[in-house]
N, CA, C and O atoms as a MOPAC input file, in Angstrom:
PM7 MOZYME 1SCF
protein

 N      0.85700 1    -1.10500 1    -0.10400 1
 C     -0.05700 1    -0.04100 1    -0.00200 1
 C      0.79400 1     1.15100 1     0.11100 1
 O      0.41800 1     2.13300 1    -0.53000 1
 N      1.68400 1     1.23400 1     0.68400 1
 C      2.78800 1     2.42300 1     0.76900 1
 C      3.53500 1     2.83600 1    -0.42700 1
 O      3.97000 1     3.95800 1    -0.68400 1
 N      3.62200 1     1.71000 1    -1.14800 1
 C      4.40900 1     1.87700 1    -2.35100 1
 C      3.62400 1     2.30900 1    -3.51900 1
 O      4.12300 1     2.96200 1    -4.43500 1
 N      2.38200 1     1.93600 1    -3.48100 1
 C      1.30000 1     2.67700 1    -4.32100 1
 C      1.27100 1     4.19500 1    -4.23800 1
 O      1.47600 1     5.01400 1    -5.13400 1
 N      0.96300 1     4.38900 1    -2.93000 1
 C      0.93500 1     5.99300 1    -2.48600 1
 C      1.84100 1     6.63000 1    -2.86000 1
 O      1.46700 1     7.74600 1    -3.22000 1
 N      3.23600 1     6.41800 1    -2.99200 1
 C      4.31200 1     6.74000 1    -3.15400 1
 C      4.58800 1     7.22200 1    -4.62400 1
 O      5.00600 1     8.31900 1    -4.99600 1
 N      4.28200 1     6.23100 1    -5.28400 1
 C      4.00400 1     6.02000 1    -6.83700 1
 C      2.99200 1     6.93200 1    -7.24800 1
 O      3.24700 1     7.64700 1    -8.21700 1
 N      1.85000 1     7.03900 1    -6.66300 1
 C      0.97000 1     8.18200 1    -6.84100 1
 C      1.49300 1     9.48800 1    -6.95500 1
 O      1.55900 1    10.14000 1    -7.99700 1
 N      1.85300 1     9.82600 1    -5.85700 1
 C      2.31100 1    11.16200 1    -5.48700 1
 C      3.33000 1    11.74400 1    -6.54100 1
 O      3.31300 1    12.81400 1    -7.14900 1
 N      4.21300 1    10.70500 1    -6.55800 1
 C      5.54700 1    10.81200 1    -7.64100 1
 C      4.92000 1    11.03900 1    -9.04500 1
 O      5.36800 1    12.01300 1    -9.64900 1
 N      3.97800 1    10.31900 1    -9.65600 1
 C      3.28700 1    10.79000 1   -10.60200 1
 C      2.47600 1    12.00800 1   -10.83100 1
 O      2.37600 1    12.70800 1   -11.83900 1
 N      1.82200 1    12.11700 1    -9.46500 1
 C      0.98300 1    13.65600 1    -9.57400 1
 C      2.19900 1    14.75400 1    -9.86500 1
 O      2.18900 1    15.54500 1   -10.80800 1
 N      3.20100 1    14.64700 1    -8.91100 1
 C      3.92900 1    15.83000 1    -8.94700 1
 C      4.77400 1    16.03800 1   -10.24900 1
 O      5.22800 1    17.17400 1   -10.38600 1
 N      5.04500 1    15.16400 1   -11.18400 1
 C      5.57500 1    14.94500 1   -12.40500 1
 C      4.57100 1    15.51000 1   -13.30300 1
 O      4.95800 1    16.22600 1   -14.22600 1
 N      3.28400 1    15.26500 1   -13.13600 1
 C      2.23100 1    15.66600 1   -13.89300 1
 C      1.88600 1    17.38500 1   -13.62200 1
 O      1.66600 1    18.23900 1   -14.48100 1
 N      1.92200 1    17.52500 1   -12.30600 1
 C      1.61600 1    19.04200 1   -12.13000 1
 C      2.81800 1    19.87800 1   -12.66500 1
 O      2.55800 1    20.87000 1   -13.34400 1
 N      4.29300 1    19.50600 1   -12.37400 1
 C      4.86200 1    20.15100 1   -13.18100 1
 C      4.97700 1    20.22700 1   -14.67600 1
 O      5.47300 1    21.24700 1   -15.15500 1
 N      4.62500 1    19.38400 1   -15.36400 1
 C      4.59300 1    19.38600 1   -17.09000 1
 C      3.25800 1    20.52700 1   -17.09000 1
 O      3.46200 1    21.62600 1   -17.60600 1
 N      2.17400 1    20.28100 1   -16.61600 1
 C      1.18800 1    21.16400 1   -16.75100 1
 C      1.42400 1    22.71800 1   -16.33100 1
 O      0.91800 1    23.64300 1   -16.96800 1
 N      2.25500 1    22.90200 1   -15.17800 1
 C      2.25300 1    24.31400 1   -14.81500 1
 C      3.45700 1    24.89300 1   -15.91500 1
 O      3.43500 1    26.08700 1   -16.21500 1
 N      4.53400 1    23.95200 1   -16.51300 1
 C      5.05800 1    24.49900 1   -17.36700 1
 C      4.61300 1    24.87600 1   -18.73800 1
 O      5.04300 1    25.77800 1   -19.45700 1
 N      3.70800 1    24.04900 1   -18.94800 1
 C      2.74100 1    24.36400 1   -20.39600 1
 C      2.10300 1    25.80300 1   -20.18300 1
 O      2.25100 1    26.69600 1   -21.01800 1
 N      1.18600 1    26.01200 1   -18.68500 1
 C      0.56100 1    26.79400 1   -18.59700 1
 C      1.50300 1    28.46000 1   -18.61700 1
 O      1.23500 1    29.50800 1   -19.20500 1
 N      2.57200 1    28.11600 1   -17.76700 1
 C      3.36800 1    29.67200 1   -17.52600 1
 C      3.94900 1    29.61300 1   -19.06200 1
 O      3.97900 1    30.74900 1   -19.53600 1
 N      4.41500 1    28.61600 1   -19.96200 1
 C      4.88500 1    29.08100 1   -20.95600 1
 C      3.90200 1    29.75100 1   -22.04300 1
 O      4.32500 1    30.57600 1   -22.85300 1
 N      2.64800 1    29.35900 1   -22.00300 1
 C      1.55100 1    29.86700 1   -22.70900 1
 C      1.23400 1    31.45000 1   -22.28000 1
 O      0.84600 1    32.27800 1   -23.10400 1
 N      1.43700 1    31.72100 1   -20.99100 1
 C      1.39500 1    33.07300 1   -20.24200 1
 C      2.37100 1    33.90100 1   -20.65500 1
 O      2.19300 1    35.10700 1   -20.82600 1
 N      3.74400 1    33.14500 1   -20.88700 1
 C      4.66500 1    33.95700 1   -21.33600 1
 C      4.60300 1    34.44300 1   -22.64700 1
 O      5.08400 1    35.54800 1   -22.89900 1
 N      4.04300 1    33.72200 1   -23.56400 1
 C      4.01100 1    33.77900 1   -24.89100 1
 C      2.95100 1    34.81000 1   -25.48300 1
 O      3.01300 1    35.41600 1   -26.55300 1
 N      1.90400 1    34.85000 1   -24.44900 1
 C      0.64700 1    35.91900 1   -24.76400 1
 C      1.50500 1    37.17600 1   -24.28800 1
 O      1.73900 1    37.95900 1   -25.20900 1
 N      2.03000 1    37.54100 1   -23.02900 1
 C      2.49000 1    38.58300 1   -22.76200 1
 C      3.68900 1    38.99300 1   -23.88900 1
 O      3.60100 1    40.15000 1   -24.30000 1
 N      4.48100 1    38.41000 1   -24.28000 1
 C      5.41600 1    38.83500 1   -25.31800 1
 C      4.65900 1    39.14300 1   -26.61000 1
 O      5.09800 1    40.01400 1   -27.36100 1
 N      3.59900 1    38.50400 1   -26.89000 1
 C      2.94700 1    38.99400 1   -28.08300 1
 C      2.24500 1    40.18800 1   -27.90100 1
 O      2.29900 1    40.93400 1   -28.87900 1
 N      1.50300 1    40.65900 1   -26.79700 1
 C      0.82700 1    41.66900 1   -26.61900 1
 C      1.77800 1    42.84700 1   -26.44500 1
 O      1.44200 1    43.99300 1   -26.74600 1
 N      3.14700 1    42.48800 1   -25.88100 1
 C      4.01100 1    43.72800 1   -25.87200 1
 C      4.82300 1    44.12900 1   -27.25900 1
 O      5.28400 1    45.22200 1   -27.58900 1
 N      4.83200 1    43.04000 1   -27.85600 1
 C      5.81700 1    43.12300 1   -29.33800 1
 C      4.67100 1    43.91800 1   -30.01300 1
 O      5.01500 1    45.01900 1   -30.44300 1
 N      3.28700 1    43.54800 1   -30.19800 1
 C      2.29200 1    44.31200 1   -30.94500 1
 C      2.14400 1    45.81300 1   -30.53100 1
 O      1.88700 1    46.69900 1   -31.34700 1
 N      2.30000 1    45.99000 1   -29.39100 1
 C      2.23500 1    47.57500 1   -28.77000 1
 C      3.37700 1    48.19500 1   -29.16100 1
 O      3.30000 1    49.34700 1   -29.58700 1
 N      4.57100 1    47.56300 1   -29.08500 1
 C      6.01100 1    48.50800 1   -29.65400 1
 C      6.01300 1    48.63300 1   -31.03600 1
 O      6.30200 1    49.71000 1   -31.55600 1
 N      5.68500 1    47.52800 1   -31.77400 1
 C      5.93700 1    47.56300 1   -33.46200 1
 C      4.63700 1    48.31400 1   -33.74300 1
 O      4.90500 1    49.11000 1   -34.64300 1
 N      3.59800 1    48.41000 1   -33.46100 1
 C      2.54900 1    48.85800 1   -34.18800 1
 C      1.61600 1    49.99200 1   -33.37000 1
 O      0.65900 1    50.54900 1   -33.90700 1
 N      2.02900 1    50.23900 1   -32.03100 1
 C      1.56800 1    51.23600 1   -31.36000 1
 C      0.04200 1    50.90800 1   -30.65100 1
 O     -0.56300 1    51.82700 1   -30.09900 1
 N     -0.45400 1    49.71000 1   -30.70200 1
 C     -1.75700 1    49.60500 1   -30.58200 1
 C     -1.72000 1    48.36200 1   -29.73900 1
 O     -0.93700 1    47.46100 1   -30.03800 1
 N     -2.59000 1    48.25100 1   -28.61000 1
 C     -2.78500 1    47.21200 1   -27.64100 1
 C     -3.90800 1    46.01500 1   -28.50700 1
 O     -5.00200 1    46.30900 1   -28.98800 1
 N     -3.38600 1    44.92200 1   -28.51400 1
 C     -4.20500 1    43.76300 1   -29.14800 1
 C     -4.02500 1    42.71300 1   -28.19800 1
 O     -2.84200 1    42.41600 1   -28.02600 1
 N     -4.93500 1    42.00400 1   -27.47200 1
 C     -5.07900 1    41.01700 1   -26.43100 1
 C     -4.72200 1    39.99000 1   -27.55900 1
 O     -4.99800 1    40.02200 1   -28.75900 1
 N     -3.82700 1    38.80300 1   -26.60700 1
 C     -3.48600 1    37.64700 1   -27.41700 1
 C     -4.85900 1    36.91000 1   -27.73800 1
 O     -4.89700 1    36.30400 1   -28.80900 1
 N     -5.71200 1    36.89800 1   -27.12700 1
 C     -6.70600 1    36.07900 1   -27.21900 1
 C     -8.18100 1    37.06900 1   -27.43800 1
 O     -8.29300 1    38.04300 1   -26.69200 1
 N     -9.10800 1    36.84100 1   -28.29600 1
 C    -10.18700 1    37.62000 1   -28.39400 1
 C    -11.23900 1    36.87900 1   -28.87400 1
 O    -11.10500 1    36.42300 1   -30.01000 1
 N    -12.23600 1    36.65500 1   -28.28500 1
 C    -13.48600 1    36.07800 1   -28.30900 1
 C    -14.69600 1    36.83400 1   -28.46200 1
 O    -15.18100 1    37.37600 1   -27.46900 1
 N    -15.41600 1    36.96800 1   -29.94900 1
 C    -16.55100 1    37.54800 1   -29.92100 1
 C    -17.48100 1    36.69700 1   -30.78000 1
 O    -17.24000 1    35.53400 1   -31.10300 1
 N    -18.56300 1    37.38800 1   -31.11500 1
 C    -19.79700 1    36.51300 1   -31.78900 1
 C    -19.19500 1    36.43700 1   -33.05800 1
 O    -19.48100 1    35.29900 1   -33.43200 1
 N    -18.57100 1    36.94300 1   -33.88600 1
 C    -18.07700 1    36.69600 1   -35.32500 1
 C    -16.86700 1    35.64900 1   -35.30600 1
 O    -16.78400 1    34.64500 1   -36.01300 1
 N    -15.92100 1    36.10400 1   -34.32700 1
 C    -14.77700 1    35.42800 1   -34.59700 1
 C    -13.99300 1    34.82600 1   -33.24400 1
 O    -14.30700 1    35.29000 1   -32.14700 1
 N    -13.24300 1    34.06500 1   -33.31500 1
 C    -12.24100 1    33.67500 1   -32.33000 1
 C    -10.80900 1    33.91900 1   -32.56900 1
 O    -10.23900 1    33.21700 1   -33.40400 1
 N    -10.15000 1    34.84600 1   -31.92700 1
 C     -8.51500 1    35.23800 1   -32.42700 1
 C     -7.63900 1    34.65900 1   -31.57000 1
 O     -8.00900 1    34.89500 1   -30.42000 1
 N     -6.48300 1    33.90200 1   -31.60300 1
 C     -5.61100 1    33.53000 1   -30.99300 1
 C     -4.18200 1    33.91600 1   -31.42000 1
 O     -3.49700 1    33.33800 1   -32.26400 1
 N     -3.91700 1    34.79400 1   -30.82300 1
 C     -2.40400 1    35.46400 1   -31.40800 1
 C     -3.08900 1    36.09200 1   -32.72800 1
 O     -4.06900 1    36.83600 1   -32.68700 1
 N     -2.46100 1    35.70300 1   -33.84500 1
 C     -2.60700 1    36.07100 1   -35.19700 1
 C     -3.74200 1    35.05800 1   -36.04200 1
 O     -4.27900 1    35.46000 1   -37.07400 1
 N     -3.92900 1    34.15800 1   -35.65600 1
 C     -4.77300 1    33.01700 1   -36.18900 1
 C     -6.09400 1    33.43700 1   -35.98300 1
 O     -6.40200 1    33.77700 1   -34.84100 1
 N     -6.87900 1    33.47500 1   -36.81800 1
 C     -8.19200 1    33.68400 1   -36.68400 1
 C     -9.29500 1    32.68900 1   -37.38300 1
 O     -9.31900 1    32.46500 1   -38.59300 1
 N    -10.21900 1    32.12100 1   -36.40800 1
 C    -11.44300 1    31.04200 1   -36.74000 1
 C    -12.73600 1    31.98300 1   -36.76600 1
 O    -13.24100 1    32.52100 1   -35.78100 1
 N    -13.12500 1    32.06200 1   -37.95900 1
 C    -14.62600 1    32.88100 1   -38.56800 1
 C    -15.56200 1    31.91800 1   -38.40000 1
 O    -15.38100 1    30.73000 1   -38.66900 1
 N    -16.68200 1    32.44700 1   -37.91000 1
 C    -17.85200 1    31.63700 1   -37.89100 1
 C    -18.62100 1    31.55600 1   -39.11200 1
 O    -19.16700 1    32.63500 1   -39.34200 1
 N    -18.84600 1    30.73500 1   -39.91500 1
 C    -19.60300 1    30.46600 1   -41.01000 1
 C    -20.99300 1    30.67400 1   -40.98000 1
 O    -21.79200 1    30.15000 1   -40.20400 1
 N    -21.25200 1    31.57400 1   -41.99100 1
 C    -22.80400 1    31.77300 1   -42.35700 1
 C    -23.51500 1    30.81800 1   -43.14300 1
 O    -24.70400 1    30.99900 1   -43.40700 1

């Protein structure tokens, strides 16, 4: 029983670290994108925009079909 618990927690911690690396990596990419657009073009553009017509993530646009 103790070995199973130890394996479970070790797996949990490794998974938690991987997930946190991905989350903080994405947050870093989003912050860098917003700052780059502001410096290069002089306008504020959010990294993620969700509206009724489209979804924009960075510069990739997914439009709603009519």
